Phi, psi and omega in degrees: 000106181302133177093354180303316182291322177292318177301318181296319181291319178294322174297315178298318178296323178295322174298314180292322176300321178299311179297318181299315179297319181301312189256358181047063179266327186220275185298326178272353178266308185214080186305321182290315176296318179299314178299320179294318180295312183297314182297314177301312177304313181300311179299318178303309178296326174294321177291324173300317177295319179294325176292318179292327180289314182299323182275355177085011182279319180258132172224152180266127177278169180274129180213133180285352184276341177278154179292330181095012178261115181258129175278337177197167178303130182068014181232092181289157179306324184295336184296308178294333175294317179294319180296321177292320175298319179294321177298313181298315179300316178299315181299311179297316178300316181296312180295325176294318178293324173303315185292319178299315185293318180292329180289321171301315180301313181300320179291321177296316182294323178292326182280338185282000000 
């Protein structure tokens, strides 16, 4: 089913964005910095992909779940969307872990 992979990425991103909005972890805490981090990370990984494609390490396999739109040889449209999602997910996870760690530290200091 064409577009299924892209739909799954976007649905997953919506779930992470919902958590982010609820706990104000990244985008809702610092929108400019979040956009910059996600953009820089996405560009880095796209360059990494380009190097892998040029050297023949990365190739696009045939999948009925892809839309079939290639931005470059062996670079489907879904790839930069996935990379942006990956960077956003990492940032939200990191900020969430920081918050949990700080909360535990405050509880320990309050109990002492």
